KOLMINU-716026 format. One line per 2 residues: number of its first residue (from 0); for each residue y, z, x of C-alpha. Coordinates in steps of 0.001 Angstrom, whole numbers, plus 500000, padded with zeros to 6 digits. Layout:
# residues N
NUM = Y/Z/X ~ ...
***
This chain:
# residues 939
0 = 098828/166119/703232 ~ 101807/163676/702674
2 = 100923/160376/701167 ~ 100282/157480/703336
4 = 102164/154381/703314 ~ 100627/151453/701738
6 = 100937/147806/703295 ~ 099436/144486/702095
8 = 097203/142419/703878 ~ 098578/138624/704907
10 = 095756/136324/705451 ~ 095382/132426/706269
12 = 096103/130279/703557 ~ 096278/126705/705411
14 = 096167/124582/708171 ~ 098400/121595/708636
16 = 100726/119289/710428 ~ 097522/118095/712785
18 = 095551/115101/712549 ~ 093626/115947/715523
20 = 092969/118078/717999 ~ 092712/116568/721556
22 = 090328/119337/722814 ~ 087092/117603/721159
24 = 086020/113939/720964 ~ 086157/111425/717990
26 = 083026/109700/716326 ~ 082602/107544/713529
28 = 080784/108903/710519 ~ 079167/106895/707912
30 = 080365/108477/704295 ~ 078669/106714/701377
32 = 076585/104713/703250 ~ 079875/102681/705089
34 = 080063/102318/708691 ~ 083158/102185/710718
36 = 085717/103114/708229 ~ 085622/107343/708385
38 = 086324/109248/711291 ~ 085322/112707/711967
40 = 088030/114285/714706 ~ 088438/118482/715788
42 = 091010/120036/713982 ~ 091116/123429/715888
44 = 088490/125139/714115 ~ 087928/122433/711791
46 = 086756/118794/711817 ~ 088572/116575/709738
48 = 086893/113321/708597 ~ 089905/110638/707953
50 = 089720/107274/706229 ~ 091068/105182/708669
52 = 091743/102379/705916 ~ 093700/104566/703814
54 = 094889/106960/706059 ~ 093828/110020/703941
56 = 091819/113048/704746 ~ 088498/112836/702983
58 = 086439/115787/704136 ~ 087329/118897/705586
60 = 083850/120552/707395 ~ 085468/124389/707707
62 = 084468/126312/710996 ~ 084794/129948/711574
64 = 087237/130932/714299 ~ 086318/129221/717450
66 = 087732/125824/718682 ~ 085638/122788/718071
68 = 084724/121318/721432 ~ 082084/118664/720668
70 = 080992/116546/717894 ~ 078087/114386/717731
72 = 076683/112357/714081 ~ 073067/112206/713556
74 = 071171/108757/713633 ~ 070675/108674/709985
76 = 074543/109523/708983 ~ 073654/112277/706950
78 = 074649/115332/709562 ~ 077557/116070/711967
80 = 076338/118266/714946 ~ 079495/120151/715660
82 = 080042/122437/719302 ~ 082008/125238/719596
84 = 084327/126633/722617 ~ 082050/129947/722184
86 = 078799/128191/722605 ~ 077655/128097/719334
88 = 076685/124526/717358 ~ 076551/124059/713853
90 = 075110/121382/711746 ~ 077184/120057/708633
92 = 075847/118039/706101 ~ 078221/114931/705177
94 = 077132/115024/701903 ~ 078258/118740/700899
96 = 080466/119596/703512 ~ 078621/122732/704157
98 = 076802/124116/707464 ~ 073117/124141/706984
100 = 071893/125093/710492 ~ 073461/127335/713374
102 = 072398/127332/716656 ~ 073430/130352/719325
104 = 072241/129622/723045 ~ 075315/128755/724921
106 = 077190/131577/726918 ~ 080319/129121/727276
108 = 082006/125721/725813 ~ 079834/123007/724303
110 = 080778/119939/726561 ~ 078170/117551/725527
112 = 075794/116857/722281 ~ 073189/113933/721738
114 = 070435/113526/719103 ~ 067472/111823/719530
116 = 066573/108038/718320 ~ 065011/110091/715104
118 = 067459/112688/714682 ~ 064811/115178/714776
120 = 065798/117028/718208 ~ 069635/117785/719446
122 = 070169/118387/723086 ~ 073520/120256/724145
124 = 075231/120518/727569 ~ 077752/123180/728424
126 = 079997/124672/730640 ~ 077709/127531/731284
128 = 075740/124740/733055 ~ 072730/125033/730855
130 = 071006/122061/728716 ~ 069362/123172/725353
132 = 067117/121360/723431 ~ 067154/122250/719905
134 = 064371/121494/716779 ~ 067043/120459/714227
136 = 064109/120496/711636 ~ 062637/123528/712341
138 = 066211/124737/712620 ~ 065200/126709/716148
140 = 065427/126313/719995 ~ 062907/124829/722134
142 = 063725/125333/725446 ~ 066376/125767/728033
144 = 067004/123513/730863 ~ 068624/125354/733938
146 = 069423/123096/737151 ~ 072822/122203/737577
148 = 075245/123948/739554 ~ 078650/123125/737181
150 = 079656/122074/734009 ~ 077236/119440/732091
152 = 079519/116532/731230 ~ 076986/114472/729654
154 = 073848/114163/727872 ~ 071259/111431/726639
156 = 068021/111287/725440 ~ 065778/108446/726335
158 = 062764/107128/723607 ~ 060311/107894/726371
160 = 060855/111579/725733 ~ 063128/111584/728961
162 = 066553/113097/729484 ~ 069051/112235/731476
164 = 072187/114473/732573 ~ 075506/114710/734349
166 = 077536/117503/735805 ~ 080720/117964/737657
168 = 078348/119375/740668 ~ 078070/115412/741320
170 = 074683/115295/740102 ~ 072624/113362/737954
172 = 069503/114564/736582 ~ 066253/113193/734883
174 = 064384/115654/733056 ~ 060537/115354/731535
176 = 060530/116786/728047 ~ 056903/117136/728119
178 = 056479/119100/731268 ~ 060146/120609/730965
180 = 061020/120201/734606 ~ 063623/118066/736137
182 = 061410/115139/738217 ~ 064510/113315/739776
184 = 068099/113937/741055 ~ 070363/111466/741872
186 = 072883/112380/744421 ~ 074681/109386/745200
188 = 077625/110449/743664 ~ 080473/112074/746112
190 = 082735/113644/743252 ~ 082273/115036/739746
192 = 080257/112580/737268 ~ 082464/112594/734358
194 = 080194/110281/732230 ~ 077220/108358/731394
196 = 075854/105700/729514 ~ 072783/103683/728976
198 = 072586/100006/728812 ~ 070146/096873/728597
200 = 067523/098897/726536 ~ 067471/101633/728523
202 = 067024/099330/731767 ~ 070361/100400/733340
204 = 072445/103373/733545 ~ 076170/103740/734182
206 = 077889/106596/735804 ~ 081416/107141/735936
208 = 083276/109585/738194 ~ 086569/110783/739827
210 = 087190/107142/741618 ~ 088057/103752/739897
212 = 084236/102621/740446 ~ 081548/102260/737841
214 = 078498/102638/739284 ~ 075334/100934/737696
216 = 071841/101743/738652 ~ 068610/099852/737567
218 = 065540/102088/735688 ~ 062237/101244/736164
220 = 059680/102757/734511 ~ 056475/102660/736596
222 = 053923/102839/733484 ~ 055306/099395/732110
224 = 055016/097892/735896 ~ 051540/098998/736252
226 = 050760/097562/732760 ~ 052256/094227/733370
228 = 050427/093730/736272 ~ 048546/096789/738181
230 = 047729/094351/741128 ~ 051143/092724/741801
232 = 053542/094906/743902 ~ 057256/095566/742410
234 = 059249/093010/742102 ~ 062630/092971/743890
236 = 065677/094267/742468 ~ 068401/092374/741585
238 = 071256/092221/744321 ~ 074495/094134/743635
240 = 077764/093152/744677 ~ 078476/096497/746373
242 = 077733/097316/750232 ~ 076282/100195/749267
244 = 073215/098615/747408 ~ 071446/097511/750060
246 = 071149/100918/751329 ~ 070056/102605/748538
248 = 067778/100016/748033 ~ 065946/100812/751288
250 = 066293/104690/750585 ~ 064296/104115/747592
252 = 061263/101994/749026 ~ 060761/104503/751854
254 = 060525/107171/748601 ~ 057973/104754/747199
256 = 055851/104477/750343 ~ 055832/108489/750357
258 = 054396/108270/747107 ~ 057206/111055/745974
260 = 055965/112810/742755 ~ 059524/111757/741836
262 = 058639/108321/740993 ~ 055405/108574/739034
264 = 057427/108001/736165 ~ 060304/105866/736889
266 = 062114/104800/739939 ~ 066251/104402/739560
268 = 068234/102655/742513 ~ 071900/101540/742536
270 = 072765/098047/742221 ~ 076271/097992/742573
272 = 079588/098817/741023 ~ 082103/097524/738725
274 = 085893/097981/739336 ~ 088103/099815/736773
276 = 091694/099166/736298 ~ 092495/102350/736052
278 = 092674/104525/739378 ~ 092328/108029/738122
280 = 089149/109780/736965 ~ 087163/108484/734041
282 = 087543/110868/730961 ~ 085268/109172/728494
284 = 082162/106396/729352 ~ 080516/105227/726331
286 = 078062/102622/724942 ~ 077494/101320/721365
288 = 074362/102364/719693 ~ 073038/098575/720472
290 = 074006/098904/724358 ~ 075717/095630/724466
292 = 079272/097141/724829 ~ 080736/099518/727358
294 = 084143/101047/727573 ~ 085865/103471/729278
296 = 089416/105010/729674 ~ 091041/107440/732287
298 = 094091/109994/731921 ~ 095978/106765/730629
300 = 096654/104976/727654 ~ 094417/101738/728324
302 = 090551/101602/726819 ~ 088557/099170/729155
304 = 085679/097246/727407 ~ 082988/095231/729008
306 = 079992/093147/727482 ~ 076655/093819/728830
308 = 074495/090548/728640 ~ 070895/090800/727173
310 = 067909/089432/729188 ~ 068380/086238/727261
312 = 071627/085689/728013 ~ 071114/086163/731512
314 = 068387/083575/731844 ~ 070559/081137/730162
316 = 073537/082025/732603 ~ 071156/081618/735773
318 = 069285/078454/734183 ~ 072936/076877/734032
320 = 073905/078118/737208 ~ 070638/076581/738911
322 = 071259/073501/737228 ~ 075249/073458/738210
324 = 073900/074287/741850 ~ 070939/071566/742301
326 = 073820/069147/740662 ~ 076581/070184/743669
328 = 073507/069972/746113 ~ 072729/066427/745107
330 = 076376/065311/745411 ~ 076510/066464/748955
332 = 072777/064922/749495 ~ 071428/068693/750639
334 = 068430/070220/749445 ~ 068842/073064/747728
336 = 066618/075979/748625 ~ 064668/077508/745966
338 = 065489/081238/744742 ~ 068926/081617/745850
340 = 070756/081533/742807 ~ 071176/084641/741401
342 = 073672/086237/738684 ~ 076304/088780/740257
344 = 076707/092302/738815 ~ 080257/091166/737217
346 = 078818/088064/735739 ~ 075939/090512/733730
348 = 078497/092985/732799 ~ 081547/091093/732058
350 = 085386/092765/731061 ~ 086284/091616/727802
352 = 089638/093057/727019 ~ 091765/096089/727792
354 = 093051/097901/724470 ~ 096638/099551/724982
356 = 097298/102658/723111 ~ 100480/103952/722324
358 = 099884/107321/724384 ~ 097652/108929/726358
360 = 093400/108261/724900 ~ 091401/111647/724641
362 = 088331/110258/723450 ~ 086983/107046/721529
364 = 084258/105874/719783 ~ 082830/102034/718761
366 = 080803/100578/716677 ~ 079531/096852/716893
368 = 078664/094577/713555 ~ 076348/092161/713443
370 = 079100/089562/713394 ~ 080270/090185/716479
372 = 083380/092767/715188 ~ 084101/095585/717183
374 = 085602/098405/715547 ~ 087131/101117/717914
376 = 088702/104368/717119 ~ 091192/106303/719374
378 = 092266/109983/719455 ~ 095376/110357/721221
380 = 097120/112866/723179 ~ 100076/113067/720802
382 = 098331/113790/717365 ~ 097472/110224/716390
384 = 094134/108218/715409 ~ 094619/104545/715713
386 = 091619/101907/714855 ~ 091674/098397/716664
388 = 089630/095489/715579 ~ 087985/093430/718404
390 = 086365/089903/717422 ~ 083807/089128/720077
392 = 082798/085640/719042 ~ 086710/084486/719883
394 = 087587/082289/723051 ~ 090096/084906/724319
396 = 089117/088406/722458 ~ 092358/090270/721591
398 = 092502/094032/720168 ~ 094298/094337/716683
400 = 095499/097522/715471 ~ 094129/098116/712049
402 = 095511/101524/711259 ~ 097260/104623/712426
404 = 097356/107961/711106 ~ 100450/109526/711879
406 = 102137/111444/708895 ~ 100274/114152/708972
408 = 102094/115956/712092 ~ 104561/115908/714987
410 = 103977/113882/718334 ~ 104888/116895/720452
412 = 105137/120778/719751 ~ 106925/122531/717045
414 = 109660/124260/718469 ~ 111426/125486/715218
416 = 110615/126355/711750 ~ 112410/127461/708659
418 = 111889/128237/704761 ~ 114565/127077/702250
420 = 115862/130019/699956 ~ 113553/128752/696732
422 = 110620/129353/699413 ~ 109152/126189/698442
424 = 110270/123660/701192 ~ 109457/124221/705219
426 = 111044/122659/707614 ~ 109456/122129/711119
428 = 111107/120132/713865 ~ 109788/118838/717442
430 = 111098/116740/720394 ~ 111231/113603/718345
432 = 111291/114198/714531 ~ 112454/116499/711930
434 = 109571/116923/708516 ~ 109939/118652/705549
436 = 106953/120192/703814 ~ 106258/120941/700324
438 = 104446/124496/700670 ~ 102145/124223/697754
440 = 100584/120395/698440 ~ 101233/120448/702403
442 = 102690/117216/702097 ~ 105164/115632/704384
444 = 107422/114758/702126 ~ 110681/113748/704647
446 = 110388/112586/708437 ~ 113725/112334/709966
448 = 114247/111333/713729 ~ 115777/113745/715701
450 = 116515/114701/719604 ~ 114612/117883/721066
452 = 115059/120231/718534 ~ 115362/124198/719370
454 = 116630/125768/716319 ~ 117461/125042/712703
456 = 118545/126209/709331 ~ 118811/125137/705888
458 = 122355/124750/704478 ~ 122972/126671/701240
460 = 121689/125058/698632 ~ 118574/123644/700446
462 = 120228/119670/699977 ~ 120896/119368/703755
464 = 119565/120554/706941 ~ 121142/121219/710324
466 = 119309/121114/713686 ~ 120272/122367/717290
468 = 118807/119835/720258 ~ 118293/120493/723906
470 = 121034/118067/724818 ~ 123493/120405/722983
472 = 124526/118560/720023 ~ 124404/119820/716224
474 = 122424/117128/713939 ~ 123053/117369/710053
476 = 120939/115575/707706 ~ 120972/114623/704006
478 = 117075/115719/702576 ~ 117737/113386/699334
480 = 118005/110152/701512 ~ 116331/111510/704500
482 = 119563/110135/706908 ~ 121437/111465/709584
484 = 124792/112619/708402 ~ 126815/113730/711212
486 = 126022/114440/715081 ~ 128541/117005/716778
488 = 128751/117823/720574 ~ 128616/121154/720132
490 = 127822/122643/723599 ~ 127178/121670/726946
492 = 124025/123189/727410 ~ 120906/123530/725143
494 = 121817/124957/721622 ~ 119039/127735/721923
496 = 120057/129677/718741 ~ 121463/129440/715387
498 = 122476/131995/712538 ~ 123789/131291/709179
500 = 126350/133714/708043 ~ 125633/136186/705491
502 = 128570/134831/703090 ~ 126891/131550/703283
504 = 130444/130045/704145 ~ 129422/128867/707859
506 = 127137/129676/710762 ~ 126803/130823/714440
508 = 125573/129094/717473 ~ 124434/129896/721258
510 = 123899/127902/723868 ~ 123221/127699/727760
512 = 126952/126718/728419 ~ 127528/130778/727703
514 = 129632/130270/724821 ~ 129001/131120/721306
516 = 130717/129261/719029 ~ 131410/129929/715073
518 = 131625/127091/712522 ~ 132394/126839/709170
520 = 131167/123846/706157 ~ 133671/122177/704700
522 = 133698/118907/702647 ~ 135409/115699/704110
524 = 136330/112333/702504 ~ 133421/109793/703322
526 = 134824/106423/704135 ~ 132017/104351/702901
528 = 131894/106015/699729 ~ 134088/107829/697197
530 = 132305/111054/697351 ~ 133255/113953/699644
532 = 130027/114872/701774 ~ 129435/118042/703921
534 = 130445/118612/707260 ~ 130935/121403/709941
536 = 134324/122922/711533 ~ 134510/124559/714729
538 = 136655/127709/714225 ~ 136260/130274/717108
540 = 134599/130620/720230 ~ 133312/133684/722234
542 = 133110/132952/725976 ~ 130276/135030/728049
544 = 129295/135848/731607 ~ 125604/134372/731030
546 = 123798/131916/728915 ~ 123238/132723/725555
548 = 119491/132753/724356 ~ 119998/134095/720561
550 = 122264/135309/718107 ~ 122092/137207/714917
552 = 124422/138569/712263 ~ 124050/141848/710699
554 = 123788/141705/706934 ~ 127237/142923/705904
556 = 128575/140228/708556 ~ 130674/143200/710309
558 = 128560/142885/713788 ~ 127198/140254/715659
560 = 124580/140547/718205 ~ 124082/138449/721060
562 = 121207/137971/723753 ~ 121994/137114/727551
564 = 119942/135668/730218 ~ 121168/139350/732044
566 = 118189/140859/730216 ~ 120454/142766/727758
568 = 121908/142609/724203 ~ 125291/142666/723777
570 = 126873/143968/719994 ~ 130298/142683/718985
572 = 132632/142955/716026 ~ 132804/139899/713816
574 = 136228/139974/712552 ~ 138023/140568/716235
576 = 135014/139699/718979 ~ 135643/143130/720431
578 = 132706/144739/722236 ~ 130659/147304/720651
580 = 127157/148034/722155 ~ 125217/146863/724925
582 = 121319/147322/724675 ~ 119701/147424/727582
584 = 116334/148473/728868 ~ 114436/145164/729066
586 = 113143/143932/732257 ~ 113253/140024/731486
588 = 115638/138211/729076 ~ 115299/138612/725224
590 = 114082/135427/723522 ~ 114373/136955/720171
592 = 115679/139622/717841 ~ 116396/140183/714040
594 = 118393/142700/712275 ~ 117115/144731/709367
596 = 118087/144204/705543 ~ 120318/147620/705755
598 = 121954/147018/709072 ~ 120432/149863/710664
600 = 118080/148564/713054 ~ 117694/145854/715380
602 = 114628/144586/717253 ~ 114278/142644/720198
604 = 111232/140887/721715 ~ 111708/139892/725631
606 = 109441/137884/727887 ~ 108491/141316/729427
608 = 105822/141312/726650 ~ 108041/144172/724989
610 = 109590/144585/721521 ~ 112116/147200/721792
612 = 113442/149195/718325 ~ 117317/150276/718548
614 = 119463/151927/716222 ~ 122448/150057/715687
616 = 124815/152395/715115 ~ 124555/154134/718165
618 = 122526/151921/719831 ~ 119612/154579/720934
620 = 116246/152928/721751 ~ 114304/154469/718871
622 = 110852/153385/720475 ~ 109480/150681/722929
624 = 106213/148910/722009 ~ 103636/146832/724332
626 = 103402/143860/721713 ~ 101680/141076/723523
628 = 099753/140164/726553 ~ 102621/137823/727058
630 = 105919/136679/726341 ~ 107063/137350/722901
632 = 108502/133989/721765 ~ 109489/134569/718297
634 = 110687/138005/716113 ~ 111918/138371/712089
636 = 111899/141096/709676 ~ 110110/141121/706350
638 = 112999/140830/703606 ~ 114031/144016/702061
640 = 111829/146263/704131 ~ 111469/147518/708083
642 = 108243/145725/708634 ~ 108614/142674/711308
644 = 106680/139826/712665 ~ 106021/139083/715990
646 = 104638/135734/717944 ~ 103503/135396/721393
648 = 102351/133225/724017 ~ 098907/134951/723810
650 = 098230/132881/720428 ~ 099023/135983/718136
652 = 100849/137090/715479 ~ 101464/140537/714890
654 = 102692/142910/712313 ~ 104914/146259/713038
656 = 106415/148993/711242 ~ 109988/149529/712411
658 = 110069/152996/710805 ~ 106521/154572/711872
660 = 106440/152304/715286 ~ 102581/151336/714453
662 = 101020/148313/714660 ~ 099703/147288/711205
664 = 097906/143505/711530 ~ 097031/140866/713755
666 = 096764/137245/712633 ~ 094675/135090/714681
668 = 093901/131716/714304 ~ 096075/129823/716736
670 = 094104/128634/719970 ~ 097266/128370/721945
672 = 100556/129582/722179 ~ 102565/130336/719384
674 = 105907/129013/719681 ~ 108105/129782/716563
676 = 107657/131315/713097 ~ 109161/131782/709588
678 = 109329/133727/707012 ~ 110179/132898/703281
680 = 112959/134660/701632 ~ 110693/136820/699447
682 = 108356/137798/702199 ~ 105217/136420/700521
684 = 104458/133593/703052 ~ 104871/133287/707008
686 = 104518/129670/708827 ~ 103995/129533/712655
688 = 103415/126877/714616 ~ 101854/126606/718151
690 = 100932/124434/720987 ~ 097981/123381/719822
692 = 099996/120985/717753 ~ 098795/122637/714172
694 = 101080/124611/711782 ~ 099392/127635/710011
696 = 100340/129014/706694 ~ 099876/132705/706316
698 = 099853/134180/702340 ~ 100892/138174/701578
700 = 097603/138976/699367 ~ 097140/141775/696612
702 = 094697/143405/699009 ~ 095821/146435/700145
704 = 095367/147421/704206 ~ 094500/150848/705350
706 = 095365/151356/709076 ~ 092236/153466/709751
708 = 090092/150726/708475 ~ 091948/148074/710395
710 = 091488/150160/713672 ~ 087531/150678/712722
712 = 087249/146817/712088 ~ 088889/146147/715569
714 = 086600/148453/717142 ~ 083536/146526/715961
716 = 084900/143524/716740 ~ 085429/144327/720266
718 = 081332/145830/720371 ~ 080340/142518/718635
720 = 082290/140458/721930 ~ 080526/143159/724264
722 = 077187/142422/722964 ~ 077194/138797/723672
724 = 078232/139626/727225 ~ 076023/141802/727941
726 = 072906/140678/730123 ~ 070270/138705/728048
728 = 066678/140912/727948 ~ 063737/139845/730577
730 = 060686/137983/729292 ~ 057601/139858/731233
732 = 055611/136705/732912 ~ 058481/134226/732772
734 = 059980/133199/736297 ~ 063343/132425/736695
736 = 062786/128599/737253 ~ 063959/125595/735852
738 = 063139/126548/732033 ~ 064338/129481/729821
740 = 064247/130503/726432 ~ 067034/128571/724525
742 = 068354/131310/721964 ~ 070736/134349/723123
744 = 071247/137928/722256 ~ 074032/138071/719483
746 = 074881/140488/717171 ~ 073194/138662/714522
748 = 069767/139222/716360 ~ 070092/142408/717118
750 = 070868/143313/713390 ~ 067645/141300/712383
752 = 065612/143320/714904 ~ 067139/146494/713009
754 = 066032/145396/709387 ~ 062196/144384/710575
756 = 062434/147735/712231 ~ 063687/149597/709241
758 = 061300/147365/707099 ~ 057783/148640/709511
760 = 059551/152079/709332 ~ 058910/151895/705339
762 = 055597/150374/705495 ~ 054326/153493/707526
764 = 056404/155932/705248 ~ 054641/154290/702279
766 = 050928/154252/703846 ~ 051606/158186/705038
768 = 052399/159069/701456 ~ 049197/156804/699901
770 = 046969/158551/702390 ~ 048628/162042/701018
772 = 048545/161143/697215 ~ 044577/159838/697658
774 = 044126/163395/699027 ~ 045733/164648/696433
776 = 044038/163093/693838 ~ 040349/163903/695456
778 = 041641/167582/695539 ~ 042777/167346/691903
780 = 039667/165399/690754 ~ 042180/163131/688638
782 = 044706/160454/688992 ~ 048250/161197/689663
784 = 050904/158416/689394 ~ 052654/157922/692488
786 = 056568/157488/692262 ~ 057460/153917/693612
788 = 059925/153556/696161 ~ 063367/152468/694688
790 = 063749/149444/697554 ~ 060209/148297/696808
792 = 061047/148433/692907 ~ 064093/146295/693508
794 = 061994/143686/695262 ~ 059832/143663/691725
796 = 057512/146524/692404 ~ 055629/144659/695285
798 = 053456/146334/698135 ~ 054857/147610/701653
800 = 053234/144951/703579 ~ 054555/142216/701176
802 = 057986/143685/701772 ~ 057584/143348/705468
804 = 056897/139742/705180 ~ 059984/139197/702798
806 = 062290/140773/705547 ~ 060877/138649/708317
808 = 061242/135584/705975 ~ 064782/136492/705826
810 = 065205/136314/709538 ~ 067334/133114/710439
812 = 064922/130391/712108 ~ 067081/130141/715204
814 = 067116/133554/715845 ~ 063647/134829/715129
816 = 062709/134560/719032 ~ 065282/136449/719857
818 = 064962/139363/717428 ~ 061169/139733/718494
820 = 062369/139609/721730 ~ 064839/142946/721028
822 = 062059/144713/718994 ~ 060568/147920/720632
824 = 056865/147268/721767 ~ 056161/150684/719508
826 = 057072/148192/716276 ~ 054589/145278/717904
828 = 050854/146595/716546 ~ 052004/146932/713301
830 = 053172/143681/713179 ~ 050160/142338/714529
832 = 047859/144306/711938 ~ 050400/142872/709222
834 = 050273/139600/710619 ~ 046492/139452/710356
836 = 046780/140872/706710 ~ 048959/137844/705464
838 = 047378/134907/707443 ~ 043957/136015/706086
840 = 045872/135686/702242 ~ 047000/132403/703783
842 = 051046/132825/702847 ~ 053477/131610/705594
844 = 050835/130371/707953 ~ 053430/128551/709964
846 = 056075/131234/710332 ~ 054062/133939/711078
848 = 051934/131910/713872 ~ 055128/131162/715906
850 = 056062/134913/715610 ~ 052654/135874/716688
852 = 052160/133237/719622 ~ 055774/134608/720976
854 = 054741/138383/720451 ~ 051609/137506/722166
856 = 053535/135682/725139 ~ 056201/138623/725683
858 = 053874/141569/725028 ~ 050502/140060/726433
860 = 050155/142769/729260 ~ 050598/145704/726674
862 = 048438/144190/724327 ~ 045281/143205/726286
864 = 045447/146644/727855 ~ 045545/148463/724083
866 = 041846/148861/723251 ~ 043087/149729/719716
868 = 044248/146112/719076 ~ 041077/144503/720030
870 = 039656/144159/716924 ~ 043091/143177/715441
872 = 043433/140153/718058 ~ 039758/139281/717626
874 = 040521/138708/713590 ~ 043796/136908/714057
876 = 041592/134352/716298 ~ 039263/133741/713500
878 = 041777/133487/710823 ~ 044728/131844/712382
880 = 042554/128957/713833 ~ 041129/128125/710137
882 = 043968/128949/708223 ~ 046033/126256/710670
884 = 043202/123777/710630 ~ 043645/124097/706561
886 = 047430/123791/706814 ~ 047010/120296/709201
888 = 044262/119137/706807 ~ 046598/119333/704082
890 = 049430/117621/705654 ~ 047504/114939/706498
892 = 045868/114528/703112 ~ 049487/114501/701876
894 = 050723/111816/704695 ~ 047982/109445/703728
896 = 048427/109984/699941 ~ 052143/108905/700388
898 = 051278/106097/702429 ~ 049096/105015/700144
900 = 051976/105130/697026 ~ 054320/103335/699585
902 = 051969/100707/699876 ~ 051488/100372/696413
904 = 054620/100292/695092 ~ 055724/097799/697657
906 = 052987/095600/696878 ~ 053877/095783/693117
908 = 057585/095333/693497 ~ 057664/093099/696595
910 = 060359/094942/697921 ~ 060265/097740/700883
912 = 060615/101019/699229 ~ 062150/102916/702179
914 = 064059/100209/703016 ~ 067987/100791/703381
916 = 069993/099375/700473 ~ 073245/099250/702166
918 = 072764/095987/703695 ~ 071670/093828/700338
920 = 074822/095831/698927 ~ 076920/094025/701652
922 = 075475/090950/701153 ~ 076240/091055/697532
924 = 079609/091921/697877 ~ 079968/089021/700610
926 = 078854/086635/697968 ~ 080832/087839/695565
928 = 084335/087885/697719 ~ 083072/084472/698663
930 = 083037/083286/694916 ~ 085978/084598/694041
932 = 088017/082778/696853 ~ 086703/079481/695826
934 = 087662/080233/692279 ~ 091069/081294/693366
936 = 091301/077621/695452 ~ 090226/075848/692282
938 = 092882/077519/690392
***
């Protein structure tokens, strides 16, 4: 057997050039107790936390491989819930930056997340139409609510243990979380409901749809009305401004007459509409935490801010209006009829200001401070975060931009990349700017304005760069000063490709004007200074019949390869420009190509998704490889080898061996089309740019890569994906109604079930051995030492039953139910006996009771029909009731003790022990600043 060729693995080193992804939402987070300063934004699979005042990245919450789709900070400000495209949810600690909890329940992207007012429960909505309520403290799913027929767009908790959800099925559903059912559905919308907001102390609901209206609904809680006056009929709703309000009110009254079960908890009636200025659909609609400010935006660059009057303010305004009306009536000497003065909806919900951003808004968040200062953060489509301040106490509130985070990335997609000859600097160019990055620190060290860039290179010496643009210009930049030195009109169409000559005296360009032009570097006298500066001089032109898409020199500079729009690659002699070879075989144009370091091979990548490897001596095709699932956008050989990388529109980067025609490795990370890549001259680094606005750096590690192992890992990954797509197991006795189990079957739950099965198998073996050992001892008439199982010895010589408990404790709380659901019934009797033993001893009562109740629920029929388990169930009944009541007594005693200690400390120190200290700190700081100003004024 011959020696196998060894490859080294390339791994992800960094993600940079990204301020925030437009796929998810922005959210204010309180770091170190300071509100309104730090903002969390999605950044592909990670979450970046930016300090808006300094414009710096202060925290990175690292994800796995799926893109972030939704964010929600917890009410205490210590955690951030992050929803992903694969349907998983991770809860991060903002103190440590680590993910504490993972929830798997949705089959598609998470579209909405919301905590309840205490932060103990989290509700999530998804594209799979389901709504799931999670217990954050117990780290488990509570239940799944089914009812929507399309993707869920928004979810909101109400303090009265109710939930309201909206979806693209044009419905708003109300859920009672005590009974887990939908008790009311609002069907007054004709199009998708894109947003929901609760204002006026949860007594008003605002909905945003695909039109320019914000519909306003009054919520009346029946229990409250009965407490106020059980004999008095329900007071009339306030009349709205729209015509449809009266019709809706009549409909609701008919429902009340029929005593529908829907209206036992609340009634919801439309009172009118507020007109937005935008004519397109609502993208985001939200209110601040107090419910006093409402804001929304469409698919444009304008955020509309509204102020919602409180009950006291409404009363004051009503009194003022009544006085005015009486005064007017007096002047006209007419009697004013009573009860006719009412506030219109536009007076109760007033437009405050419009905030115009520099580009299309994708999401926003706002926070209101006690003194009437409103802070707004906007995540824009073009990779920018903008912050605005709005002083609501001013006569005419005007939004003032306080910060803009832009330096970290390009405004549009990067279309060209290049490495400097010393492997240190990276050039990236997009439609509006050229940026130079330091590879080791990933900091942007130069930003220069340019036209729409398509190709680029570093001039030998790495002091200047040349950029080819869509308008046919060549732009020469000086890196030391960051200035544009020269612009030449090189081609009549786009400059698609540029290649440096191996002798480094010049370069060649190919354009859409069917020309290949040869250029040489020269030093010319600068008018403004005595010193000479670098310039470019055109030497020769090669006219062709088709548009030129790509040009490449052979390393010895004897040959020039030119890719044309007619799907062929023509090879010419460089010195005479005579035709040498034509490489034809691709069905679509060749978009990229490269020649190996020894000049023997040329690899071409095409829009037909294939890569072809040709010999440069005779132009014969060595092999055609199906490389990507979409167009191959870029191809480059690794220095001094026959390995090459390709980038495709299928979001992947692949490494290939041109000698053995084998696929070596796939670099997965980008979430959208990869436009270009560049390899460092030493081959240690690869940098790539994608439509997801991110730049990624990949590094060659010292880890050897074995192809067989790589294929095996690929097969395992495919199996894991297929497991997630399988049908979920059916629970016996569970009806396919509105509710269901929160979790879903994943590879982790299957592995957890397998570990439990292995532990029970070991327990059975050990019990059988013990029985045999006792028989042997009895026959021998003396004690014979029993050999200890090595697994039990590793756990400190514990008993087999204790080992099963240890394995059980290691199952994640969020995966427990699904793991037990996968477990075959043959293992359940042993589990029940072990549960009885451990609950009697009082160990892990809460965990075991939870598992016991779930097992009884799913295997009820089989357990009750098994006579062998009758005594076990009887024992469990006695022990669980006593142990659970003991645990409750201990908890009650501890709670009472803590409350007593709290009262004692408060009485002693005359200070509230658990009160938030930030308010006092803020007050002290304000006083200190005031004092400093006074001192300065005196000075």
